[in-house]
C-alpha positions in Angstrom: -80.3 -39.5 143.2 -83.7 -38.6 141.9 -86.0 -37.0 144.4 -88.7 -34.3 144.7 -88.1 -31.0 143.0 -90.3 -29.2 145.5 -88.9 -28.7 149.1 -90.9 -29.6 152.2 -91.2 -26.0 153.1 -92.7 -25.2 149.7 -95.3 -27.9 150.1 -96.2 -26.7 153.6 -96.5 -23.1 152.4 -98.8 -24.3 149.5 -100.9 -26.3 152.0 -101.4 -23.2 154.2 -102.3 -21.0 151.2 -104.7 -23.7 150.0 -106.5 -23.8 153.4 -106.7 -20.0 153.7 -107.9 -19.7 150.2 -110.6 -22.4 150.8 -111.7 -20.7 154.0 -111.9 -17.3 152.3 -113.8 -18.7 149.4 -116.4 -20.2 151.7 -116.7 -16.9 153.6 -117.1 -14.9 150.5 -119.7 -17.3 149.3 -121.7 -16.9 152.5 -121.4 -13.1 152.3 -122.7 -13.0 148.8 -125.6 -15.3 149.6 -126.5 -13.0 152.5 -126.3 -10.0 150.2 -128.4 -11.8 147.6 -131.0 -12.5 150.2 -131.5 -8.7 150.7 -129.9 -8.6 154.1 -127.9 -5.6 155.3 -124.2 -5.1 155.0 -123.7 -5.8 158.7 -125.4 -9.2 158.4 -123.4 -9.9 155.2 -120.1 -9.2 157.0 -121.2 -11.4 159.9 -122.1 -14.2 157.5 -118.8 -13.8 155.7 -116.8 -14.0 159.0 -118.8 -17.0 160.1 -118.5 -18.6 156.8 -114.7 -18.1 156.8 -114.5 -19.8 160.3 -116.6 -22.7 159.0 -114.5 -22.8 155.9 -111.3 -23.0 158.0 -112.7 -25.9 159.9 -113.7 -27.6 156.6 -110.3 -27.0 155.2 -108.6 -28.6 158.2 -110.7 -31.7 157.6 -110.5 -31.7 153.8 -106.8 -31.0 153.5 -104.8 -32.8 156.3 -101.2 -31.9 157.1 -100.1 -35.3 155.8 -100.5 -34.0 152.2 -97.3 -31.9 152.7 -95.3 -35.0 153.4 -93.4 -36.9 150.8 -92.3 -40.6 150.7 -88.8 -39.5 149.6 -88.1 -38.0 153.0 -89.5 -40.9 155.0 -86.7 -42.9 156.6 -88.9 -45.7 158.0 -88.5 -49.1 156.4 -91.7 -50.0 154.6 -90.7 -53.4 153.2 -89.0 -54.4 150.0 -88.7 -52.0 147.1 -90.7 -52.7 143.9 -89.1 -55.5 142.0 -86.9 -56.6 144.8 -88.9 -59.8 145.5 -88.8 -60.8 141.8 -85.1 -60.2 141.7 -84.6 -62.4 144.8 -86.7 -65.2 143.3 -84.7 -65.1 140.1 -81.4 -65.3 142.0 -82.8 -68.3 144.0 -83.9 -70.1 140.9 -80.6 -69.5 139.2 -78.7 -70.8 142.2 -80.9 -73.8 142.4 -80.4 -74.5 138.6 -76.6 -74.1 139.0 -76.6 -76.6 141.9 -78.7 -79.1 140.0 -76.5 -78.9 136.9 -73.2 -78.6 138.7 -72.5 -75.2 137.2 -72.6 -76.4 133.6 -75.7 -74.6 132.6 -76.2 -73.9 128.9 -78.1 -71.0 127.6 
């Protein structure tokens, strides 16, 4: 069976790291902007912490937990598989043709 090469745990770890990295990037950016604006180090640290909190909230909105899910592990029935309807139509058409010709179908 062909399936995903990355486990669910690996996807969840990656998602957590992505969110933390995003939050830290926003926090670092805010701290650098505060330093560039000639504020003191205490204000820059406060801006960095505040920016990290805002970045964490943005990361939760931007990268939902559903990203870590995969359709291969989903057991719910979501309708026919691709190509299944076409196959069923072909079989019905062949059965109809066989009944119409009495099974003496030439190819």
